[in-house]
Structures are given as structure tokens and as C-alpha cells.
C-alpha positions in Angstrom: 0.0 0.0 0.0 1.6 3.2 -1.1 0.7 6.5 0.5 0.0 9.5 -1.7 2.9 12.0 -1.9 2.6 15.3 -0.2 4.7 18.4 0.5 5.8 17.1 3.9 7.0 13.7 2.6 8.8 15.4 -0.3 10.5 17.8 2.1 11.5 15.0 4.4 12.9 13.1 1.4 15.0 16.1 0.5 16.3 16.4 4.1 17.0 12.7 4.2 18.9 12.8 0.9 20.8 15.9 2.1 21.8 14.1 5.3 23.0 11.0 3.3 25.1 13.2 1.0 26.8 15.2 3.8 27.5 12.1 5.9 29.0 10.2 3.0 32.4 10.0 4.8 30.7 8.0 7.5 29.4 5.3 5.1 32.4 4.5 3.0 35.0 1.8 3.5 37.7 4.4 2.8 39.8 5.8 5.6 38.6 9.2 6.7 41.0 10.1 9.5 44.2 8.6 10.9 43.9 5.6 8.5 40.6 4.3 9.9 37.1 4.3 8.5 34.2 5.8 10.4 32.8 2.4 11.3 36.3 1.4 12.6 36.4 4.6 14.6 33.0 3.7 16.1 34.5 0.4 17.2 37.6 1.9 18.7 35.4 4.5 20.5 32.9 1.9 21.8 35.8 -0.2 23.2 37.5 2.9 24.6 34.3 4.0 26.5 34.0 0.5 28.2 37.7 -0.5 28.4 36.7 -3.9 27.1 33.7 -4.8 24.9 32.1 -8.2 24.1 32.2 -8.6 20.4 28.5 -9.5 20.4 27.7 -6.0 21.6 29.1 -4.5 18.5 26.4 -5.8 16.2 23.8 -3.6 17.8 26.2 -0.6 18.2 27.0 -0.6 14.5 23.7 -1.8 13.3 25.3 -4.5 11.1 25.4 -8.3 10.7 27.9 -10.4 12.7 29.9 -11.1 9.5 30.2 -7.4 8.8 31.4 -6.8 12.4 34.1 -9.4 11.9 35.1 -7.8 8.6 35.3 -4.4 10.3 37.4 -5.5 13.3 39.9 -7.7 11.4 41.8 -4.7 9.9 42.0 -3.1 13.3 43.5 -6.2 14.8 45.9 -6.5 11.9 47.0 -2.8 12.3 47.6 -3.5 16.0 44.9 -1.1 17.2 42.6 -3.7 18.7 43.1 -7.1 20.5 40.5 -9.9 20.5 40.7 -12.3 23.5 38.5 -15.2 24.4 35.9 -14.2 26.9 36.5 -15.2 30.5 32.9 -16.2 30.9 32.3 -18.0 27.6 35.1 -19.6 25.6 33.1 -19.3 22.4 32.7 -15.5 22.8 35.4 -12.8 22.2 36.1 -9.6 24.0 37.8 -6.6 22.4 40.5 -4.4 24.0 42.3 -1.4 22.7 46.1 -1.5 22.3 48.1 1.5 23.3 48.3 2.4 19.6 44.5 2.0 19.3 44.0 4.3 22.3 46.2 6.9 20.6 44.3 6.7 17.3 40.9 6.8 19.0 41.9 10.0 20.9 43.3 11.7 17.8 40.2 10.9 15.8 38.0 12.0 18.7 39.8 15.4 18.8 39.5 15.8 15.0 35.7 15.0 15.2 35.2 17.3 18.2 36.8 20.2 16.2 34.7 19.4 13.2 31.5 19.3 15.2 32.4 22.5 17.1 32.6 24.2 13.7 29.3 22.7 12.7 27.7 24.0 15.9 29.2 27.4 15.3 27.5 27.5 11.9 24.0 27.1 13.5 22.5 30.4 14.4 22.5 31.4 18.0 19.2 30.5 19.7 18.6 27.6 17.3 21.3 25.2 18.4 19.2 23.3 21.0 16.1 23.4 18.8 18.1 21.9 15.9 19.7 19.2 18.1 16.3 18.2 19.5 14.7 18.1 16.1 17.5 15.9 14.7 17.1 13.5 17.7 13.4 13.3 17.1 13.9 12.6 13.4 16.5 9.8 14.2 14.1 8.2 16.6 11.2 8.4 14.1 13.4 6.8 11.4 14.6 4.0 13.7 11.1 3.2 14.9 9.7 3.2 11.4 12.5 1.2 9.8 11.9 -1.7 12.2 8.8 -2.7 10.2 9.9 -1.4 6.8 11.1 -3.9 4.4 13.1 -1.4 2.4 15.1 -0.3 5.4 15.6 -3.4 7.5 17.2 -5.8 5.0 20.8 -4.9 6.1 20.4 -6.1 9.6 
């Protein structure tokens, strides 16, 4: 069942397409900073925030299949940025840890992103910053909630 198009859905499509275009660096497998991809940075950051991370938690953090998670962490292990050890609680499970080099890269990329986002925030007119952030969070939640039952958006999981 298709819904008739209206100005609101056309506007939302334009906003969505614009967000996809400007966040292209976050979707590609090419390195964007310090030799890591955005997904790889997300892994390093998630591990850094918890000191250790069960590999099974990454699937939900990244919103990808288990095989994709493995594909994303292997280069980080090969570069010596991440270590994978057998879990203490379950020998079939793996836990991820940052190496000292991984900590350094995570911190450098975090600083680079913080600088970028500070510039983005400064580009938003005063008095609108909180409103913009709240609106984006509402939009993200709406997309997540709708995508759960949407065949066109849930295939990748």
C-alpha cells in the first residue's frame, strides 16, 4: 500500500537525501582520518568507552550483521589497534580491547571530530542550536522506529 505524496514527505525526502550526502564519509570503507574508516572509529570509540567490549555488543552498536562486524574489526586487529581475546565467561565468545596504539588513534580521531562538530555547531544560528539538536534526535528516533517494520530499510540487519 503506497501513500500519496505530499509536500511534507517530499520535504523529508530532501532532508534525508541531504543528510545522506553530507554524511558520505561515514558510510564508505575508505579511511577518513588517521587511517581508519568511520565504522572502525565507532568500534575503537565503543571499546574505549568501556575499556573492554564483548564482540557480540558491536552488532547492535554498529547496526550490522555479525559477519560485517568481523570484517570491520579484522583490519583493526591487523594494524595492532585492537586485541581480541576469548571471553573469561564463555570460551566461544570474544572480548575486544584497545592496544596503546588503538587508544592513541581513538583519541586523535575524537579530537578531530570534536573540532569538526564544534565548527558545525558554530554554523548554526544562536538561539537555534538546542532546537536543531532536539529536532534531529526526534527525526532519528522516528526513522529508527519506522525502519523496524519497513522492508526497504531493514534488510541490512
